[in-house]
N, C-alpha and C positions, 0 to 999 in steps of 0.2 A: 608544409607543402601541401597544394590542392592535389585530389586524386582524380581530376578530369583528364580524359584522354587528350593527347597532343600528337600531331601527325610526325612520324619519324620519317625524314626524307632520305631517299637512297643515295649514297655515295656514287661517284662516277664508275667506280670499279664494281658496284653492286647492281649493275643493270639488270632489270628482270629478264627472264628468259622469253617472256611473251611481249608483244607489242599490241595486244588487244585492248580495246577500250574498256572503260571502267564496267558498263553494263554487262559486257561479256565475260569479264572476270568475276563479278558477283555471281553470274549465272553459273559459272563454272565451279565456284565454291559450293553453292546451293546443291547443285547436281552431284558433285562429288560426295558430299555428306549424305544426300538422299540415297545415293547408290549403296554407301556403307550401311545405312539404316535398313533399306528394303532387302539387301542380301543377308543381313544378320538376323533380322527380325521376322521376315516374310519367308525368304528362300532357305533359311536355316544354315547359311554358309558359317564356316568358322570365321570369327573375327579377323584372323590373320588374313585369310583370303579376301574377305570383305574389304578390308583396308587397302590391300594391293589393287583390288579392281577399282575402288573408289578413287584412288590416286591416278589410275589410267584415265577414268573419265574426267576427273579434275583437269588433268593436264591437256588432254585432247579438247576440251572444251574451251580451255584457255589458249589455245593455238600454240602450245608449246611442242617443239619437235620430239618425236619419239624417242630419239636417243638421249635427249636431254632430261626428259622424264625419268628414264631408267637411271641415269647417272645422278640425278638430283635425288631420287628416292633411295637408291643404294648408299648414297653418302650420308643421308639422314638416318637410315636403318643402321649403318655401322656405327655412326657416332652416339646414337642413342643407346644401342645395344652395350657399346663400350663404357658408356657411362652408368648404365643401370644394371646390365646383365650380370655383373659380378656381386652386386648387392643382393639381387634375387637369389642368385646361387647360395651365397653364403648365409643368407637368412634362412632359406630352406634347410640347409644342412644343420644349422643351429637349432631350429626349431623341431627337426625331426629327432635329433639325438636327445633334446629336452623330453620328448614324448616317450622315445624308446627305453631310456634309462629310468623312467619313473620320476623324474624331476618334476615334471608339470603336475603330477598328483601330490608329490611332496609339498609343493607350494600351496596346492588347494587343502589339502588335509591340515597343515600347520595352521593356516588363517582360519578355517572353519572352526577348528577345536577351541579357539579363543574368543569366539562370539556367540552372541544369543540370537533368538529368533527376530527380535526388532533390528538388530544391526546385521542381520544375515544379507539382506540387498546391498548394503554398502560394502560388506565384505566380498560378495560376488563380482561387484564392479571393480574393486581392488584386484582380485584376482585375475579377471579378464584383461586388465590394464597391464598388469605385469607380465602375464603369459602372451599377450598380444604384442609385446614390444618386439620380439623378433619372428613372429609367425604371420603369414598371410591370413586374410579373414577365413577363407574356406577351411584351412587347416585347423585354425583355432577353434571353428565351430565343431568340428568333427571331435576334437579333443575335449572340448569343454561340455558339449551338449549331454554326453552320458554322465558327467559329474553333476551337471545341474539337475538331470532327472533324479539322480540318487539322493542328492541333497534335499530336494522337494520331498521325496518319499519318505526319507527317515525323519525330517523335521516337520512335516505336515504343513509347510508353508506352500501357499499356491505357486504354480509353475512360473506365473508371469512376475510375481514378485522377486523371484530370483533369476528368472531367464532374462527378462528386459534390461536390468543392469549389467549382466554379463555380455549380452549381444551389444549393448551400447558401447561398453568399454572396447570390444573388439573392433567394432565399426569406425569408432572416433580414431582409434590409433592407426587403423589401416588408411583412413582418409586424410588425416592432418599431421601425422608425427613421421619424420624421416627416422629409419632408412626404409620405410614402407615403399613399394614401387611406385605408388601414385604420386605422393609428394616429392619423391626423389627424381621422378621423370619431369614433373613441373619445374623442380629447380634446374634440372638440365636444360629443358626447352627454354625456359625464360631468363635463364643465366642469372638466377637469383642466389643470394648468400645463404648458405647452410646455416650459419650462426643465428641469424635473425629468425629464419623459418623454424628452427628447432625451438628456440626460446619463445617465440609468439606461439608456436604449434602447442607446446605444453601448457602455456597459459591459458589458451583458449580451450584445451581439452578438458582442463578442470571444471570450470562451470558448466561446460556442455555436458560432461558425463553426470555432474549432479543432476542437473535439471532433466536430461533425457534418460537416466537411469533409475536411481532409487526414488526421486521424487515423482517421476512418471509412472513408475511401476503400479502404484496403487490404482491409478485411474485405469491402466490396462487391465488390471485384475478385475475391475468393475465391468469393464466392456467385454472382456473375454476370460470369464471365470473357469480356469483350466487346473486341474489338480492331478497328481500322479497317484494312481491306485496302488494296492498292494502288491500287484504282478509286476510294477515298474513301468506300466503303460499310461502316457497321458491321455486324459479324458475330460470333456467340457462338463463342469458343474459337479464332478464326483470329488468328494473329499478324500484326503489321503488315507484315512483309516477304514474306508468302505471296501467291501469285497468287489472285485470286478465283475461286470456284468457280462454274462456269456455272450450277448449279441452285440456287444461293443466292439468296434474295430480298434486295433491298435497298430499304429505305424512307427512307433518309436519304442525302443527298449533299451535296457543298460546292461546288457549281457557281458560288457566287457571286451567285445571284439573289435572295438575301434581301435584306431591307432592311439597309442598311449598305453594300451596294454592292461590297464588295471582300472578298477572302480576306485573312487575315493573312499577311504576309510576302510578298505577291505584288507588291509595289511599285506597285500601280495605286491610282487614286484613284476616288472616287464620281462618279456621274454628275452633271455639273453643276460639277464641281470641276476644277481644273487642276493641283493639288498637294496634298500631304498638309498638314494643320495641324501645328503644332509640338506635342510632347508636352506641354509645360508650359501652352500655351494650352488644350489640351484638359483638363488636370487642373483648371486654374483655373475653366473653365466649370462642370465637374461639381461641384467642391467648395465653390465660393463660397456656394451657398445655405445648405449645412450650417454653413459656418464662420460666416456672419452670424447663424444662429440660434444657434450656440454662443456668440457674443459677447453676444447678447440674455441667454442662459441664465445666464452669468457675471455680466453686469450686474445681473440681477434678484437675484442672491444676494449682491452686494457693494455696489451703489449704493443709496443712499436715494431713495424714491419722491419725485417732484416736482422733482428736480434736473434740470438741462439735460442731463447726461451720461446719466442714466437714460432720459430722454424720447427721446434719440437711439439709444441701442442698442436700446430697445424698438421703435422705428420700423424700422430698418434690419434687425432680427432677426425681424420679423413674417413669418410663412412666405410670404405673397402677395408681400410686397416683397422678400424674399430670392430668392424663385424668379424674380420679375421682373428683378432684377439679374443673376441667372445668365443668363437668356434674352438681356438686352442685351449682356452680355460676350461670350457665344457667338457673337452675330451678328458681332463683330469677330475675336474670338480663334479661332474655328474656321471661321465662315462667310467672311468677307472674307479670312482667312488661307489658306484653300484656293483661293481664287480664284473662288468663286461670285459671280455678279453680284447685285446688290441684288435683283432680281426673283426670283431662284432662290431666295435666302435666304428670302424672305417666302412663296414657294410652299412650300418646305420646311416652315416653321413652321406654315402653315395645314394642311398635309397631315397633321399629326400629331393634328389635333382629332377627325377622324370616327372614328378607331379607339377613342377613350376616351368617346364620347358614351354608349355602353352602361353603362360604369362610373359616369359621373356619374348616370345615372338610377337605377341600383340603389342606390348610395349614398343618393341624395335620397329614394327610397321607403322605404329602410330607417329613415330619420329620420321619416318619416311614420308608419310602423308604431310606432316607438319613441314617439312623442307621443301616439297613441292609447292605447297600453299605459299610459302615465303618466297621461293625463288622465281615463281611464276609472277609475282607482283600482287597476287590477290590480298595478301596480308596488309599491304600498304593502302590499298583501296578501301579496305574495311576500316583501316585507321583513320582514313579521311573522313569517312562517313561518321565514325564514332566521335571524332573531334567536334563535327558540327552539332551532334546531339547533346554534347555537354553532360553526359551520363557519367556518373563515377566510374572510374576504371575497375573498381573492386566489385561493384554491383554488376556491371556488364559481364566481367570475367565469371561471376557466379552464375548470371542468367544463361550465358552461353553453355556452361557445363551442364546446367539443369536440363536445358533443352536436349542436349545429346544424351544425357543420362536417361531421361524419360523415353527417348526415342529407341536407344539400343539396349538399355539395361544393364550396361556395363559401366561401373565406376572407372576402370581403367581407360576404356576408349573414350569415355567422357573427358577424362583429365588429359590425355594425351593430345586430343582433338582441340579441345578448348584452349589448351595452353598454346597450341600451334597458331590458332586464330588470333589470340590477343599478344602474341610474343611482340610484334614491333610497336604495339601500344604501350608496353611496359618499359620500352627503352628510354623514355623520359622521366620515370620514376627514380627516386633515390633508392638506396638499398633496402631500408626498412619497409617501405611502401611496396617494393617489388616482392619481398618476402610475403607481405599481406595478400598480394595478388595470387601467389601460389596457394595460400590457404583458403582464398575466397574460391578458387577454381575446385580445391579439394572438397570444399563444403558443398559446392554445387554437384559435384559428382556423386553425393550420397543421397539426393533428393528423392523421396518417395520411391523406394523399391517396389517393383510390382511383378506381374507375371512373366516379363521378358527377363528377369534377372535370376540366375542361378541360386543366389542367396536367399531369394523369395522361397524357392522350393526345398531348399535345404532346412530352412526354419519350420515351414509347414509340415514336412514330412517327419522331422525329428520330434517336433512338439505335438503331432497328431491333431493339427488344425484343420479346418476347411479353408477355402481361398478367402471368404469373406473375413473370417476370423484373423487369418494372416495379414490382410489388409488393415483390420482395425488395430492390430498389435505391432507387429514388425514395420509394416509401411508407414504407419504414423510415427513410430519411434525414429525411422530413418529421416523422416521430414523435419521432426523436431530438432534432432541433430544438426541437419543443414541449415535450417533457419537460425537457431541459436548460434552456430558457429559464425554465421554471416553477420549476425548482429555483433558479436565480440570483435570480429575482424573491423566492422565499420567503427566501433567505439575506439578500438586501438588506433585506427587510422586518422580519427580526429584528435587524438591526444598528442601523437608523436609528430 
């Protein structure tokens, strides 16, 4: 099937809320997006407020009645929150319990103990991929960076050789693999199949992680030679066995005060726990949700609809059910297994929720923006112009996400906004190509993180880098991930 755009015609009962001309609707879309960008980047508004005000500008310029703007936005916000909010909450709870119980550190210690210096970058990529399955990127960074610094100090391996693979693993999982909020939101907004998206996402993640992680790390090490000194602080050009320079500034340490509670290899346990949970208990807790979703994906492809077997795998593989199963198993496999009392386990689960409230609101507001964009008729006009351009649907979805990512710095905002723009254009695609459109948007949302992205500053401060060093390492790595993932998407698109 070709992946060029085709215009999706509105049915009679889908009459747009606006009767404005095409030029006015395009202007409405541009001004709405520009409002979001200016408010987030220049005025430093929270993205949730920026998306609300951008939606208001979009609707007003498109000549949509004020009451209709509010109704459309609230409908989109509610439906998006209902589809994705539960997943975000459950994922946050699972990740927090994994950290507080010491399960995350147990995974790290067990893998690192079995590898040598040459295979350490590959091990760090594997660790990040495993831990990154249930965790959001920022949470994964906070948990993994102290471990990365400690591993670099104790092994003498440069920080970039162990840090880049780990960061790549976290970023790729965050942008391409459900049940992370980005791909899950795009699946919801584009009405894409979870089965194909998950299978293609995992297939694309493997070569992307190899190229942007262990293979890219030596080049990053030459461009930004950073080692961890004996005091645990990262410094440019300082070998791990050298004494720290009294005049050197240190912005990152491995005191063990970060969430997760312990340093890798220190033999300690997290606060509230009396012992480390087992390696396999932690692995099962992390991998179970994805395994259940994979079972559903295979069942969707091999079992007939309406059969008992198909209904069962569809139920257990539903992302919210799969994540709930992961949380329940983790309560026993890492919570109770670490000696945490029942009250402490539930306290840990609850403490994971406040940190993701902002993500929930941004995703929901992005869904509201998308709904107004669609209901006003703007998306249909864009679809018509795209049809005439004969550009690949996958490439254009990636380009839209790249543009919004560069402007706002937020992968989540880029995903939900780009998905809303291309949503009507995907309605003529078959299920496999619709899943690839989700992944193309996700890949675009990772492109060239720079100074307007919170992740950029997290990496800079934790690794003790300058702004230019962060651009040469972290920003380049993100760009490689985005481009390699797009190439994989296009290759699969030409094969299926």
